[in-house]
N, C-alpha and C positions, 0 to 999 in steps of 0.2 A: 918384483915377478915380473917377467918380462915373456912375451908369445913368442912363440920359435918361429926362427926364418923371419920370412919377410913381413910379417903382421908388426901391428903397433904395440906398442908399452900397455900393458894395461893394467893401467895406474889410475883409478881418479879415488882422491882421497872426498870427496866431497860426499858420492856414495855413497849411504849408510850397510853395511852388512848387516841384511837383517833377518829372522830364523824365520826358516822355510818351512811354508805350509804351501798346500793344496787351493785350489780356487777354480771355485764354477761362477764363469758373468755370463750369460748370456745377451747383454746388451747391443743393437742393432745398431745404433747411431753413429751417421758416417757423416764427421765434418770434412766440408773441404779447406785447403790452404790455402787464407783469406788472400796473401800474397799471389796466386798467381789466379790468370785468368782461366772461371770454371765453369761451364754450362752444367747447373745444377735444375732441372724442373722439381719443381713443388709438386707432395698430394697433390690429390682430387680437391677436395674440400679447405683449399688454400684459396685464399679471395689475394685482390690486387691491393693493397696499401690506400686507402681512405681518409681523408682528414676529418670524415666521423665515423669514430670509433664502434659506437653503436649499430648504425649501418650492417658496416667493415663483421660483426657480429653478426648480426644480421643473417646478413647473406650469407656469411659459415654455416650456421644453421641448417636456414635454408635448402642451403646447396649439400650438405649432408643432408637431408633429408627427403631429399631428390632423386641422391644416388643409392638410398635403401628403396625408394618407389620404382625406380626404372632396375634396378636389382642389378645393380654395379658388381657388387659385390661375389653375388656366383659366374656373371661373366667376365673378373678376373680372377676365380677356382677352375675358370679353363684351361689358364694361362701355365697353373701349377706342375701340371707335368712335363711342360716344356722349358720348365727349367734348371741348373745344371747346381748350383749352388743355397747352403742355406738362406744366405740376406736374401737372396733374391726370393725364392720359397715362404717366407717370410715376411713377404711384401705383396707379396702374388693371393696369400692365407688371410691379408687383413685388407685387404684391397688399399692399399699404400702405395700403388704404382707411382712414378712420376708422371706429372703432365703438364702442359707446356701450358705458361701465366701469360704466352701473348705469342701473336700465330707465325714468330720468326724461330720461340722455342720447341713448339709444336712440329713444327717446317724439319727442324734440325731432331727431330727423333720419326719424323717420320723418313728420314732419310737415311738415318743408322740402323733402320726398318729395311732396305731397300738394301744396303751396303751388304747386310747379314744375308739377306738372302741369297747377294749374288754368290758369297764369302760361302755359303753350303752349297751349292752349287760345285765352286768349283776344289770344295776339302771333303766330297763324296767320300772319295777313299780313303781318308785320313781324317777325319770328325774332326774341330778343335775340342778337345779340353776340359771343358769346366768346372765339372766335376772338384779337382785338385786342389782349386781355391776355395780351403778353407776363411772361417769368419773369428778372427784372431784381434778382435776390436777392445773383446774380454780381458784378452794376455799383455795389451798395448793398457788399457791401463793400469794394469797392474804394476806394471814394469814403474810408470809413471809414477803410480804414486809409492814408488820405493820399494813394494814387495817384490821379495825373490822370486825368479821363477826360475822352473823347478824343469832337466834332462826334457821330460817331454814337451812341456811348454815351447820352447828351446825350438826342439825337433819341427812342431807346426810350424813358426813360423815361417822357419827355412825351408821348410814346405812347401808354405802361401806363394812365397820367393820366386823362389824356385816353376811355379806351376803358371804366375803371372808373367816370369821370363820368357817360360815354353810358349806363352798366349802372345805374346809381344812379336816376338822370331815368327811365327808360324802368319802370325796376319803381315808383318812386313815380306815375310817372304811370299804369301798368297799377293801382296799390292805389287809385289815387282814382277811375277809373273804374268801376271792380267793387265789392265787398266789402272793405275794411283784415282785413277779419278771418280771410278767403281765403288775401291772402298776406301778414299779418302774418310766420311765419313767417320768407321772404328777406325782406322787406324791416327787421327784428330783424336779423337780420344785420349789415349796411352799417349801423345804426343805429354812432353815436358814431365811424365811421371819419371819419381825416382825408383828405379827399378830393387834398389839395394845389392847389389850386387856381392858388394865388397865386403854385404855384412852374413850376406848368404856363405859368404864364401869362409867369412870364421867362423861360422857356427856348425859347417860342416867342415874346417880339419880342427877342431876344436873337440866333435861330440861323431860318435860313431849314431847318426839314429836307427841302424837299423838292431843295434843290442842296444840301445840309450843307456852307453856308455859315454864316459870324455874318456879323450882318445891320453896318449900317455906323450904326446907333439902337443898338448895344448901350451906347455908350458916350461920350457926349461927348467927349473924348479923341480915339478910336479913328476917328470921325468929320472930325475938322479933319485928323487926321494921312493917313485917304486922301484929303480933296478937296485938300487938296493936296501932295498925292503926285498928283496926276492932275494937277493944274495942271505940276508939275514933268516930268509923263512929257508933257507936251504938247509944252513948249517943247522939250523933247529931241528930239521927231520929228522938232520943224520943224527943229529945226536940223542931225538925219543926212541926213534928205529932201535939202535943198537940198546940204550935202558931197557926198551919194551921187551929184547928179541932175550936179553937175558934173563930178566924175571921173567920168561915162560916156560927156559931153562929151568931154573929153579925152582917152579912151581907154585908161581907167584901168580898165573892165570893161566887160564883152558887155548889164548891163545895171546900172540901180540896184540894190544888196545892201542892205538893214537888218537887222543880226542881233542876237544875245546871245553872250557870250566874258566867261568867269570872274564873270559877275552884274552883265555893265559892257554897256551897247550900245553896237556900233559898226557900220564901212563896210566895206565888202568895194572891195580892191584887185591890184593886179596887182603882182607881184614889181617888174617893172620898171618902174612909176609908181606905188613908194613915194614919190618926191619929190614927188610933189602934195600930200600932207599931209607939209609940215615942223611939226617938230616933234611930230608925232602918236605914240600910243603904241601899239606893236606887241601887240597882247592873247592872238594866235593866227596858225597860218600853217596850213595844208592840207596835210595828207599830202602830193602830192604837192609841194609845197613852192611854185607857181606863185602862189598867192593870200596874198597878207597881211590881220587881220584888224586896222582900227586903230581905237583911239578919234582921232578931232580933239584937236586941241586946245585945243577951242573945247568939247567936250561932257565937255570931264574934270568941273569945276564939277558939271553938272547930273550925271551919273553919279553923283558925289558923295553929293550932294543923292539920289540915287531910291535910293544904299544907306542912307542913315543913315534914308531915312525907311520904308524899307521892316523896317528891323530894328526901328525905332517900335512899326511896325505890326503883327509878328510876338509883339513883351512883349506887346500891350497886350491880343489876344487871347488870350495864355496867360494871362496875368492875370483875364481874362473866363470865361475855360473853368474857371478855379483858382476863382474865388469859386462860379459854380455848381457844382462840384463841392464846396464846401461848404456848400452852402446842402441839395446834395443826402443830406452825410453827416450833416449837423445833421437830418435828416428820416428819417434808417435803420430809427427803431426803429417811424415812422406807418406808411412804405412798404408794412413787411413785415406791420406789423398787417394792411392792406387787403390786402396779395396774401394773408393767408391766410382771409379773410372771401370773395375773390374767387373763392380755390379751393374754399371751404367751396359758393358758390354753384352753384361747374360743377360739382362732383360731387353737387348736388346734382338739376344739370338732367340729369348723366346717369342717375341712377337712374332717374328719370321717364321718360328715353326708353326705356331696357330696362323699367321697367314695361307702357308701350306694346307694345315687340316680341312681350315673352311674355304682354300682358294681365293681367297681376297685379294685384293685390287686396291690400287692405291687411288685415296682420297687426294681432288686437288682444293685447297684451302683459296677460295677466294677474300680478299679484300674488298670494303666500301669504294675505292676508285676503279679494283677491277671492274665490276661488276659496271659502273657509270659510262668503261670501256666499252663491254661488253653489251648492254642495253642501247648505244648510239651503233656499236653495227650491225643491229639487227632489230627487226620488229619484234619478235617473240622471245626475246634475251633471258636466258635461266640464274637466276644467284642459288636456285637447288637442284641437281640433275643427277638421280641417283634413276640407274634403270635395276628394274630386277634384284633388289638387295632385299634380304632373307630376313628375318628377327634373328638377331646372336644366339639367344639362347635358346629361341627351340630348331636353330639349326643343328647347335651345337648339343641340344640335346638327342636330334637325330641321329649325329656321326657318333656319343657314341655306344651307340649298337654298331659298329664297326669296330669291333678289338683291336685287331691287328694295327691301328693307325694309334692307338693309345699306347701299346705295346711298344712301334715301333720308333714314334717320337716326330723324330726329323725325317723321314723312311718317304721314300718317293711313291706322291700321292698324285700318281700320273690319272688315277685310275674318275678322279674327280678334274681332272682337266678342263670338261667341258661341263657345266654346276648341272643343267638342263636331264645333262644323259646321266648323269650320276646321278640325283637325286628323285631322278623317276625311276628309280632299276629295284627301289624295294616296299615291297606291299602288304599288308597285314593279312592275318591270319584268311580275313572275310574275304581278302582280294582287293581292297581298295587302299589308295597310295597313304602312305604314314608320312609324307614328309612335308617338312609348313610350304606354306606359298607366297613369291617371292613377292615382293608390290612396286611400283613404278613410284618416286617422289619425285616433284616437277612445280617449282615453286616461280612467280616470270621475276624478274627485278623488279622493286617498287612497290612489292606486296608487301605488308604487314601483317596482315591477319588473314590465317584460312580456314575456316569455316567448316566444319565436314559431319557429316546430317547423311542420314542413311537408317537400318534394319539395326535391332538387339542382338546381341553375336555376329554383327556382322564384318567386325576387326575395326573401329573405329579405332579404339585403345590401341589397340596393339603397334598398328600401324605407327598412331603416333607416339610410344613409346621407344616401336626401331625407327624413329628419327632422331629420339633426344640419343639414347646410345650408340647414333650411328655418330651425333655431335662429339661424346664425350671421346670414344674410340680413335677419332681422326687429332685430340685434340692431345692423348697419349699415345700417337704415333706407330696406331692400331691400323690394318689393314680393314677393310670393309669386306662383309659378304657380297656381293654383287656384284652385277657384270659391264663392263666396260670401262669408264673412268670418271667416278664420280663425283661431281662438284659439289659441294654446298663452305657454307660462310665460317669463317671460325668465331665465336660467340664465347665469353668473356664468362656467363653465369648462364646455366643449365636449370631454368629454376617448375616444377611443374606441380601440377596439383589435381593429382589422381586419387579414388580410392573412396572409403569412407574417415574422412576424418573429424566423425565423433569421439567425443572425449568427457565419459562421464566425470574421468577425478578431475577437469575443470570446468565439468559442467555447461559441457558443450553442443547444443546438437548434431543435429546432420547438416543442418542449413548454416550456421553459426558456424560452426569448424571449416568450413566449405569459407564463408566471405571472410574470416578470419584471415585463412589462409593466403588469396588473393588479394587482401588488404597490405600483409608483409610483403609479396610478389613486391607487390606496387612497390611496395616503399624502397625494396633495393633494386631493382632492375634499373638496368641505361641499356645506351642505343645499341651496346651489341649483345645483347641479352636474347635465351632463346628463350619463350615461354609457354609451356605446354598447360589448359585445363582442358579438365573432363568432363565434359556433361555440363556444363557452366550455369547458372544460375535455378540449377531444378533443388528441388524441396522446398519448395515456395507456392505461391498465387504463384501462376502461369502469366498473370499479365506483369505483374511486378516481378517476376523476372525475368521477364524480356526487356522490359524498362533498367535494371540494375544491369544485366547481362550484355545492351546496348553500352551506354554506360560505360560500365569495362571496357568493352571492343576499342573507344572512343578516344576512352586513354591509352589505353596499349598502343594502338594506332600512331600516334606521337613521341613515344617515347624507348619501346622495341623496337631490335632486328628485324623479328617476329614473333605474332604468336599465334598458339593453334590451337585450339578450339573445338569438342565435340558437343553438341546440341542435337535434340528433338523440335526445339520450335523453330518454325518454318519462318519467322520475321527475323529472326537474322540473318535468313539465307539471306536474303532481300537487298543488305546492307552495302551487298557489291553495285546493285544499279543505281548506287546513292553517288557513289564513290569509288574510284577505279583502285584504290591498297586495298580492298576486301578481294576472297579470291574465299569461291567457294568449291568444294570439292564434297564427292559422295560414293558411299561403298555400296557394290555394284550387287544386286541381286537376283535368282533366278526364278522366275513367276516358274517354267516350267516345272524344272526339278524342287521349290521350296527351297529352296539353300541358300545361304549368299555365298561368293565364290568367290569374295577378300580382295577384292582385286576395287581400285581406286582410280573413281573416274572426273576428272581432273575438270573444274570447270562445270560441274553439275548440281545436283539441288535434288536428296534422298527419301524415299519416305521411309518412315519406318517401321511399314510392312504388319507392324502389330495383331494386327489381327489376321491376316494372313498365314504369319505363324502360328499363332494360336491354333488356329487351324489345323496346319500340319500336324502341330501337337497332336491332338485326338480332344480342343475345347466338345461340350454339347452344341449342336448346330442349332441353336435356338436360342445360344446365349450368342454366341457368332452375329443369328442375323438381329437379335436385340441392340449389340453393338455398332450392328452398321447402321440401326436405324439414327442409334445415337450420331453419330457422325456425321448420316444427313442432316440430324437438326444444327448441330456445329457450324454448318457452312454462312457466310455474312448475311446472305438475303433471308434466313432465318431464326438470324442473333433474337429480334424483338418477338417472335412464336416464340421461342426458346427462354427468354427473360419470363412472358408470362409462365408458362407449366414451371417454370423454375421458382415465382413467387410463390403459386397456386400450389406445388409442394408442401415450399418453404412454411408455410402459413397452415398445411393442414400438420407441418410436420408440430409446430408452435402450439398445436389444440393437442392434440392428441399428449402432449409433456405438460401440459397447463392441467390437466387430466387425472395423469398423473400422481403432479402434484398434490395436488388437491387430497387422494385415494392417500398417499403417503401424512400427507399434514392428520388428515383424519386418524391415521392409524397410530401415526404418532402424539396425537391426544391423548388414546384410547395407551398405550403401552402407558407411558407417565402417569397415567389416575389411577392405572393399576400398581406401578410403579410405590408413589406416594401411600396408596392402600397400605399394600406390602410393607414397608419401610415404617407408616405408621403404629400398625403392628408388630412389627417390631419391637419397636422403641418400648410400648404399652409394655409388655411381655417381659421387657427388660425390669422398668416399672416396678407390676407387681411382684417380679421373682425377689427384688430387692424389699420390696412392701413386706414380704409374706416371711420374707428371712427373718426381718426388724421385729416382726408381730411373735414369730417364735422366740427367738431371742428372748424378747419380752415376759412373756410367759413361761419356759423354763427358767428363767429367773426369778419371777416368781412364785413358781411352782420350788425351785430352790428356796426359799427363802422363809415358806411357810412350810416344807419338811425340817429344814432345819431350829424354828423356833417351837415345832412340836416335840425332834429331838432335846431339843432344849430344856425344856417344859420335862419330858419323862425323864432327863437325866437330874433336873433340879431336883424331882419328887423325890428318887431313887437315894439323892443324898441325903435330903431328909428324911426319913424312912432310917436309911440307915444309923440314924444317929441313936433314935430310941430301941432301933431293935436285938434283938438277944444277938448272939451266934447259930441259931438254932432255925435263925429264919432269913439268915443270907441268901441259902439258897433258892428258897422262895422266891426272894425280892428280885434276886439276878433274872430271871428267869423269868418272869412278869415279867421284867425292864428289858428284856432281849424281844420279847415277845411281842410288845409295843412296837420298839426300835422295828421289825419286824414287819409290824402291822403298815407302820407311817412306810418307809420303803414300797412296801408291794402298792398303797394305796396308789404313787406319783411313778411308776414304772413305767417303761413311756407303752404303747399299746401298738397295735398288730402286728409293726414293724420291723421291730425288733424281736417280737416274742417267738421266735421257733425256739422250740426244745431241740435238741440233739437229736431225737428220733422224727422231728420233722425238717432236719436239712441233712440228711442220713439218707430221706424220702426222694429227694429231689435231686431232680435230673437235669441239667442244663441244656439248653440248645444252640445251634449256633447263632447268635447273632442279638442272644437276648443282653440283655444288661442286667448286674449282680454287681453283689459288695461283695466287697473286696477284704477279709482283715489284714491282712499284710499290707494293703496299701490306706490304710488307717478308714477300712468302710469306705472307701471313692467306689463310686459307681466305676466298672468297666464292663468292658463287649467281650462276648463270647468267641471266640476268632476260632477254634475247633475241641471239640468236642468227642469220647469214642467211649462206648461202653465197657470193654473191654480194662481200661485205664482207670486209677484212681486220680486222676490228673487230667485239668486240661487248663486250655492256652488259651489266656486273656490277653488283651488289649485295653492300657492304659494314657490314653495319649497317644505320643509316636512311640510308648513301651507294648512288647511283648515281654510276657514270662510268663511259665506252667506253676503253677498251684495246684494244691491238692485238693477234693471237692470240700472236706468237711471244712476248709479255708472260706469259701463261699457261703453267701444268702442271697436268695430272690430278692427284688426290690416290694413293698407292701404293693397290696391291693390297690388300698387306696392311689398308690403314686402311679401306679399304670393307668388306672381308672381316667385321673388325670389326664395322663398321656395320651390314651385313646381319643379323651373329649375334646384337647386340644387338637390333636390332627382332624377329629371329624369338624371343630369348628374353622380351621385355615381352607378344608377339602368344602366346606360348604362354603365359604366367603370366597375360593376360587373357581366354584361353580356359579359364582356369582355373575365376577368378572367376567367368565367365559361363555357368559353367557350374551353376551355383546357378538356371538359371531353366531347364535341359535339358529338365525335365521339361514345365515348361508349354509348353513350344517344341511338344516332341516330336507332340501335335494337328497341329500345321501341317507334318506330313514332315519335306521336306528344308530348310524354313525357316530360315533366317541369324537363329539369338542374337545381337545388337551388345550388351544388357546395359542397367547402367542408363545413364543418359545423365546422364553427368557432366562440365559445360563445364569446363577445363581449359588455361590459357595455352597445351600445347603443342598440343592438339586444336583452337583458335578462330584464324580469321581474320579481323581485323580487315580490315574494308574505310573506313569511315570520312572523309574527309576527303579520300579519293583521285579523283581525277579514271576517268573510265568506263576508257580502256584501263588504264591504273595498274591501275586494279583488276581488273580482267580476269587478266591478266597476275598479279598475286598469289595471287590466286584456283584459277587452272590450276597456279601450281608446289603451294600449297597441295594440291590434289588430285592430285598427282602423285607428291607424299612422302607421303602418308596408305599407312597398312599397309591391308592385305584385311581385309575383314568390322569395319571403323572407323565411325568417325562424325566427322563435321567440322563444327564451331556456323559458320556464314560471319554473322559483324554486318556488317550494310550501313546499321543504323539507319533511318531515317524519314526526311528530309531534302524534296528534290522528285521521290525515287518513281527516280533514273533511273540511280543504284548498283545499286539494289534489281533495277529491269529486268533489267539488261545479268548480273547474281549469277542470278538465274533461271531466264536461258535459256541459261547458259552451263552449270548445272545438268541440265536439261532434255534440252539435248545431248551431254555430256559420259560417253562409254562407260564409265567405271568406279564416275561415280555410280548406283546404282542406284534409290533413291528418297528424295526432299528431302520434309522438313514444313516449312509459312510457322508467323509468328511466329504466339503466343494470347497471350493475356491478360493472361500471366506472363511472357510472353517480347518485346518487342514489338521488334523490327528487327534481331532474329535467325534464321536458317534452320536448321533441321537437316538434313545430306546424308548422305545410306547410302553409301559407298563399297563396291566390292564386291572 
């Protein structure tokens, strides 16, 4: 098979013809040609190769964390509306835009942004269309792995190649009309790229992408097959029309009907007129069975030819797709390289549009050599010289109020040509300007450490973040939202410790978290690094914090390009007096308005103004005055007096704590004595119960033995008399023996506890909370939960089991057992009152107030309502209150949950006549209420 006219022969025996299937790939990896000289910046979290792999990994982790601290992903999101391709959009959304790994790479990115700005100006009437460039990396991967591409996928590749060719031609045209030097950074991006115009033409020659069909001219064989198939279909259609008309005229159908069944052309005929098509083949029958779809005998050969030609055409089309897929697979590397370069162009135009949006200016990246030259030529040469820079995120949020800028993306933003005029125009509803405040950053050559002091909420941290973001933006080729032309060094790493580093998962406090992170920063920082530390040395003893901070700054001074720290320690600001490598800066605070101005005063030392700010907020005047007195006491000349006062205060605090300790120790001793006494009584009760049960068992066994012996004697005497008695005496002997046995049984019958007659039982009316014997439970003791007069059944609870039984199946406990229970309770009550007598003196002042003793929670004085329904919990609580003795406490555990059970429990405690008062849960005992029983 050969391509028609001038195209190469579509023959590649090494390329397998695979099954056709759809694919969905979202891979955005773009590898560049190794054989071509290519500038390919790395993502921001990439670090330079280092012989120490651990240090490189740690540097990458710290750099990634710093980006989150500085909110770099949020800044990258501001680039998203200005991208045109899905590839660039993905990079901005994931904060993976390329960043130069050397000053040269960063400068090249800045040059590309500048060239893109010039191109946007030149192309105002006909903007460059990059949106037609599709991400076909997934299609390329499929082709390279041997999968057959579909017609739609081939058309996507063709559209991408056509769009890339249009971009290349447009840039070349702009460069020719204007100055080539202005646009060379953009034009150079596509230099050396193979635009694959021949492949684009091949796909366009073979496929109609508007209709998504393969054209006849794709190959000579396909053209011949389709021509022959067309002639055959014409003959077949003509034949079937004649047959269908004849069948219709013969009454075989209501109208001529030609259709396709089982991939073969046929006519419809009534089942009753099947004879009209002798030797015809029935291909299908209608659902009602009234119509047959038959292939006339004359059409069989033509249908066979149609099937054959159709299969041949499909095979030829698959071969064409296979060969075009092979062409794309062979060009995979070149096309991927082209995609990378187009992505680079899209990002350059996105950066340029962002620069227009914020009225940005191109920064100048200075090196150490240039710093030396500058410092030799001027007394006050600056290594960082930035005038009026806005915080990029604050400015972006402010500018988003102008919806027209977002909608038109790269439209003319002349209204912001003069930054001061543009930002001062917007007012809030209260008439106060809501635009961010620009700051100046001025660092002299040779300065290695900058200490920023000043009031809280004065903007120290925001200013430090602004410098960090400006450094990263310049590395990524982005313009800065500043005035004039900012100058700053190129930093290989930007490392920040800002915010709370507390980690409960790693058992790190706020201070230890900061120290741990600073330790890691010191390990990876180099002579080209920028280090940002917020509130250095805070979170610990001030004297030790100052000492540690001073040592850290001394270390950084000799090992980094620049370190910027914020602090409230005045001692750190005095380091400038000892060494010239330190510089001070202060955040300005207006004493007239009592508000910060957010301006940096370079070379000055700032006060915290904590008392002034507190007073403006509305603190009590007495609190402020006492604080001022303490400040006076902290002055150096009053240090000795302060130490004396502090020592006296500590001694008083020590005496107070010792007194509290002795009181607590006495109370603990009293509680432990009560605990051992109660525990001893509990143990004795268990022992007495075991001994009583053993004694009762022995007594029962003895009585049973005596009764058995007496019955055996009666039986023996009956048998002896039976031998000598005649038949008339039998009945009298039997009655006599039965009477004797009944007398023995009656004599050994249990006492009052089980001597209730049916009449006694029937007259007994149980009450809620009483304990009764239940026959169905083996005469076990159960508690009455619910008893109604209208019903012959009651609800009892045995352990955790609740069951409804008839009243006839229950018996009350014996009066003797009731007396034992009451006497034991009174004994425990008397013993408890003896124990509570220890507190009698303290309560005597309250007159007749009841002393409840220490609140000790045990299983006996606790009712647990958790997991119960409301009514069930109400019954349990009511029973528990009824069972408690006088002058006792009850711990009601209701838990937190939804609060329904708790509300019901508090309602019962509030209304119950036996509850004197109750105390709700406290921080030491959540979910539990203590009730005091009368």
